[in-house]
Every structure is written in C-alpha cells, then in structure tokens.
N, C-alpha and C positions, 0 to 999 in steps of 0.2 A: 504493503499498499504505502508507503513511506517509499521505499528503494526504488522501483520500481518508474520511473518518470525521469530522473535523471542518468538511470542505464537505458533507459530507452532511447533519451539527447543523444548519450556520449555511444551512443546504437551508429546512429543516424549517423551524426558527424565523422566516425570511422568508417563509416563508408562511402562518403561522398568524398573525403579525402582519397579513397584508393579509388575513387574511380579516375579520379580526376589523375592519378599516378596514372593508372592502367591504358588511358587518356590519351597522353602524352609516352610514356612509355614502354605498353602493357608491348604491342605485336612483336616489336624488335627484339625486345627479352626474351619473349616466350617462341620464336623462332632461334634464338643464339642456344637457347637450354635444348631444344630440341638437338639443334646440329652434336653439343657436344654429348650428350648422352648418348646420339644415335638413335635416336629411339621415338617417333612420334608423338603426338599430343593422346591421347584419350576421346574415339567418336564423336562421345556425348560430352557433354559442356560436365565444368566439375562446378558441384555443387560448395555453398563458403557461406556457413554458417557464422556470425556474429554475436560472440555474448560480452560479457561482464567480467567472465571467468571462463578459463580454458586451461584449465591442470597449470600443471606448478614451474610452463616451464611456457605457460600461451598462448600456445597451438598446438595442437596437433590433426595427424588422417585419418583414416579411413580407407580400403582400399577394399576393390571392384564392388561396388565403386567410388571411385574417389569422392570424399568429403573432407571437408575442412573443417576445422573449430578454432576459429581464430578470436581473443580477447581486446577489448575492444578499448583498453582504457590502460594496457600493462607499458611502466615505461618504456622498456626496450622497442615497442612498436611508433615510438614517438615519431613526428616528419615519415622522411623518404626510405626508414626503417619500416614500413609497413606496405612496402611492396616486393622488400624482399624476401620479407618474412613469405609472404602471403604465396611466392613463389620455389621458395625454400619447401616448402611444406607441398604445393603442387606437385616439385619435385621427386616427391619419393614413387608417385606413378611411372617416373621413368626411369629411374636407375636400378632396374633390372637386368641391362647390359652390363652396367659396370660390376655389382654383384658377382655376375657369370665370367667376367673377365679376371677378376680377385680373385675368383676360387679356379682357377684356371692355372694361372701365373704361380698361385699358392703349392698347386700340386705342381704344378712343373719345375718352380726348385724346391721343394720338399719342406715347406714350411704347413703352418696350422694356418688357417682361414683367419684371421682378423676379424671380430667382430663387429667396429668399429668402421674401420677402412671408408667404407663405400656412404656413412654418415658424415668420417671429414674430409669426403673428397663431395660431396652434396653442397655442405656447409661452404665451402673455397670456391666452389664455382658457381654458386647460386651469388657469394658473395662480389665475387670479382666483376660477374658480367652486369650485375642491378650498378656498380662500380663503374662504370662503361659504359651505359647506357644514362648514369642520374650526370656522372662525372667527377674528376680526380678529385673536389672536396668529398665526397662522399665515404665516409668510411664503412666496412660492412659487417654485419655483428655479428661475425667470431670475434674479428679485434676491436670491436664497442663494447663486447660485453666477457672480454677474457675468454674466453671460453679453451685457447690454445694456453692460457698463465696456468691458468686451472685445475689441466690435467695434465700429467706426466705422458701419457699414450698420445692424448693431442698433438703436446709441445714437441715431441721425438716430429710427429709425420709434417707438422706444417711447414716447413725449412723444406724437408722432400717436394711438398705442394707449387711450395716456392719455384724452386728449380727444376722441375719435369711438368707438372699442370699446366704451368701457365703456357711451356712451349707449344703444347698438345693444343689447348687456348688458341694460342696464337694464331695453329692450325702448319705447327713444326714438326709434329711428327703424330705417327699414327697414335690412336685409343691403348690399343693391345702397346704396344710398347711402350705406352706412357704405364702401364699399369703396370709390367713387369717393370718397370725400376722403382716402386714406389714401393712393390711387394721384397724389390732386391733388399731396398736402403736400408738404413737402421730402425724401421714403421715397426716390419715384422719380422721379430723372433726364430731363428731357426729351431725345428721342432728336435728333440732328443731323437725319437724314431725316423726312419727315411717310410716316406709317403708315394707308394704306390700307382 
C-alpha cells in the first residue's frame, strides 16, 4: 500500500531510461555480441521484467525461453550501466558455443573444465563491447564493481582476457584459438589425472 507507488515510478523511470539507451545503442551492440559469441539471437523476443528487487546480484536470467528480471533501483544499474547489465543477462542465451569451446580446449590440454570461465568471458565481452558503443569514458560493470579484485580466480583470468580476448574481439584471431590460449594460461590449472 505504501511502497508500491514508489516502486512503480522507479520501474517506469528505469524502463524509459533503458528504452532510450536501446534506441541509441541497442542494435549495434546486439550485432557485436552475436558476432563475438558466433551465435544468433533467439528467434522469439526476450522478455524483461523490471522489479524493485532481483536477488542479491540485482539481475538474473532464466533460459528456454530466455526471461530476464532486473532491479530498477540497484546502484550498480545507474546511468549507462543499465544497458550493459541488460545485454549481459541476455547474452546468457548466446554462450553455449563458448562453453563448448572451453570444454574442448580443456579436454585437449588435460585440464578440468573451470566452472566460471564462461561467465568471466561473458562479463568481459559485454563490458568491452558496451564500452565501444558508448565511448571510452564508460567503465565496464566488472571493473566498476570490483569483480576481478574480489575473486582470486577472476583476478587471474583478467590479464588473459585483456591479452587474448581483446585480440579476438578485434578480429585478429579465431574463437577456438583464443579459448585455447585462455585455457593454456594460468587461469585453468592442470588436473592431476590425465583427461582422455
């Protein structure tokens, strides 16, 4: 009774801000992400629910069909960051090719498949491609919110992403070759047993 009018107004303001960002930068960013993941977008529209609260990380995605819930009032979604987090969540529907390439590279190199490398690639890709659309003054979500600093595994992967994934996004090498380099780096330790 007391809170709903405030939440509804915040949701409408967030929707309008996001609509403006999408009209300006949405189409080229969508094309760039589909190229990066070598996967087309789903053929059906992606539903996005704007809520006052969307779990501890303020956004989440369900698949089959893709359905995003995103928090309107979370400080991490202020300004242009709303565009990145929306496309980050939507990109969960595009990363199967990345996951398959990571698994292939790990098998070939005798390493255990890391549980979060695909997500680190997703964060880095969406952040970098959003920055390219919005301009160099934009700071990607993972850097703005200290994701690499807080987690030692993510911190180990970040320099490899800068070194190898940027080259891939620039079109200087193939996806599988880039994943091979990421897996060969210190981000994925070798397993004790040989993987057959």
